[in-house]
C-alpha positions in Angstrom: -60.4 44.1 19.0 -63.6 43.3 17.1 -65.9 45.8 15.4 -69.4 44.8 14.4 -71.3 46.5 11.6 -74.9 45.6 11.0 -77.6 47.2 8.8 -80.0 46.7 5.9 -79.2 46.1 2.2 -77.8 49.1 0.3 -76.5 50.9 3.4 -72.9 50.5 2.1 -71.8 48.0 4.8 -69.4 46.0 2.6 -67.7 49.0 1.1 -67.5 50.9 4.4 -66.4 48.0 6.5 -63.6 47.2 4.0 -62.4 50.8 4.0 -62.6 51.0 7.8 -60.6 47.8 8.2 -58.0 49.1 5.8 -57.8 52.4 7.7 -57.4 50.6 11.0 -55.1 48.0 9.5 -57.1 45.0 10.7 -58.9 42.2 8.9 -62.2 42.5 7.2 -64.9 39.8 7.1 -68.1 40.0 5.0 -70.5 37.5 6.5 -73.1 38.3 3.8 -70.7 37.0 1.2 -70.7 33.7 3.1 -74.5 33.3 2.8 -74.4 34.4 -0.8 -71.6 31.8 -1.5 -73.8 29.1 0.0 -76.7 30.3 -2.1 -74.5 30.2 -5.2 -73.5 26.6 -4.4 -77.1 25.5 -3.6 -78.3 26.9 -6.9 -75.4 25.2 -8.8 -76.3 21.9 -7.0 -80.0 22.2 -8.1 -81.3 23.6 -4.8 -81.2 20.2 -2.9 -83.8 19.8 -0.2 -81.5 18.0 2.2 -79.5 20.9 3.5 -77.4 18.9 5.9 -76.2 16.6 3.2 -75.7 19.4 0.8 -73.4 21.2 3.3 -71.4 18.1 3.7 -71.0 17.5 0.0 -70.5 21.0 -1.4 -66.9 21.9 -2.3 -66.8 25.3 -0.5 -63.8 26.8 1.2 -64.2 29.9 3.4 -61.0 31.8 4.5 -59.9 35.3 5.3 -58.4 35.4 1.7 -61.7 34.7 0.0 -64.5 32.2 -0.6 -63.8 29.4 -3.1 -66.4 27.0 -4.7 -65.0 24.1 -6.7 -61.6 25.8 -6.3 -62.9 29.0 -8.0 -62.7 32.3 -6.2 -66.2 33.8 -6.0 -66.6 37.5 -6.6 -69.2 39.1 -8.9 -71.1 35.8 -9.0 -72.3 36.5 -5.5 -74.0 39.9 -6.3 -76.8 38.7 -8.6 -80.4 39.2 -7.7 -81.0 35.4 -7.9 -78.2 34.7 -5.5 -79.2 37.5 -3.1 -82.8 36.2 -2.9 -81.7 32.6 -2.3 -79.2 33.8 0.4 -82.0 35.6 2.2 -84.1 32.4 2.1 -81.3 30.2 3.3 -80.4 32.6 6.1 -83.7 31.6 7.8 -82.6 28.0 8.1 -81.1 27.0 11.5 -78.7 24.4 9.9 -77.3 27.1 7.6 -76.8 29.7 10.3 -75.2 27.2 12.6 -72.9 26.0 9.9 -71.7 29.6 9.2 -71.7 30.8 12.8 -68.7 28.6 13.6 -66.7 30.1 10.8 -67.7 33.6 11.7 -66.9 33.4 15.4 -63.6 31.7 14.7 -62.6 34.5 12.3 -63.7 37.0 14.9 -61.7 35.4 17.7 -58.5 34.7 15.8 -57.7 38.3 14.8 -58.6 41.9 15.1 -61.5 42.3 12.8 -64.2 44.5 11.2 -67.1 42.1 10.6 -70.3 43.1 8.8 -73.6 41.5 8.3 -77.1 41.6 9.7 -76.7 39.9 13.1 -73.1 40.5 14.0 -73.6 42.7 17.1 -76.7 40.7 18.3 -75.6 37.1 17.6 -72.1 36.5 16.1 -69.9 39.0 18.1 -72.1 40.0 21.1 -69.0 41.2 22.9 -67.6 43.3 20.1 -65.6 46.3 21.3 -67.5 48.6 19.0 -70.9 48.0 17.4 -72.3 50.1 14.6 -75.7 50.0 12.9 -75.3 51.5 9.5 -78.3 52.8 7.6 -79.6 55.2 5.0 -83.0 56.2 3.6 -84.8 53.8 1.3 -84.4 56.1 -1.7 -80.6 56.5 -1.1 -80.1 52.8 -0.6 -82.1 52.0 -3.8 -80.1 54.6 -5.8 -76.8 53.1 -4.7 -77.9 49.6 -5.5 -79.2 50.8 -8.9 -75.9 52.4 -9.7 -74.0 49.3 -8.6 -76.1 47.3 -11.0 -75.5 49.7 -13.9 -71.7 49.4 -13.3 -72.0 45.6 -13.7 -74.2 45.9 -16.8 -77.3 44.9 -14.9 -80.4 46.7 -16.1 -83.1 46.8 -13.4 -85.5 49.8 -13.1 -84.9 52.0 -10.1 -88.5 51.4 -8.7 -88.0 47.7 -8.9 -84.7 47.9 -7.1 -86.4 49.9 -4.3 -89.2 47.3 -4.1 -86.7 44.5 -3.9 -84.8 46.2 -1.1 -88.0 46.7 0.9 -89.0 43.1 0.5 -85.5 42.0 1.6 -85.8 44.4 4.6 -89.1 42.8 5.5 -87.7 39.2 5.3 -84.6 40.1 7.3 -86.4 42.0 10.0 -89.2 39.5 10.5 -87.5 36.1 10.3 -87.7 34.2 13.5 -84.0 33.3 13.6 -81.5 36.1 14.2 -83.6 38.9 12.6 -82.0 42.1 11.5 -82.2 44.5 14.4 -80.0 47.2 16.1 -78.0 45.9 19.0 -78.9 47.9 22.2 -75.3 49.1 22.5 -74.8 49.9 18.8 -74.1 53.3 17.5 -76.4 54.3 14.7 -74.7 55.9 11.6 -77.1 57.3 9.0 -75.0 57.9 6.0 -77.8 59.2 3.6 -75.9 62.5 3.3 -72.4 61.4 3.9 -69.7 60.4 1.5 -67.8 57.1 1.9 -64.8 59.0 3.2 -66.9 61.0 5.7 -68.6 57.9 6.9 -65.3 56.0 7.4 -63.7 59.0 9.2 -66.7 59.3 11.5 -66.6 55.6 12.4 -62.8 55.5 12.8 -63.0 58.5 15.2 -65.6 56.6 17.3 -63.4 53.5 17.4 -60.4 55.6 18.4 -62.3 57.3 21.2 -63.5 53.9 22.6 -60.2 52.1 22.1 -57.5 54.8 22.3 -55.3 55.8 19.4 -54.9 53.0 16.9 
């Protein structure tokens, strides 16, 4: 069984997908982290112009257990503004998307999985059993990202965070290759006024209704 979760930045996709996967006792795959890992590696390599060669030479390992670069597990390094911006830029490149698409589809076919990103239901897992489009208001998404930054010791004004999110939305929705959009058969979940637990419970109930008791 595969569950696809798409949506814009700050909608809580990663946190919710991880919690939903735990509740359903199936694997969780964060495709956004894959793009951010590539971005981190590209930055570390000096942003080489030859993407094909860079992909061949970079010491990056992607697995269900985590993403490793030069044998180091990448975690908080992937959540900086610089890495997020570079990831958005790289996601427009056909060679980059093709490189990661193979990994993503293999992870989605080898196991029951909750996979989240921006083109899961429309490109990566078109035949997913259940598709969700997770969203929230601009103000709520900005406040969440602002709070996440504070918890990491990152001081960025709230109005700048909201501006950055809107710019990211524009890039993601208007790129020519696999733009962020709601799949026709996706169920929209607006969690602007829902807690994490309420959102997960709502989504789990929908999955159970579609798939029988898990």
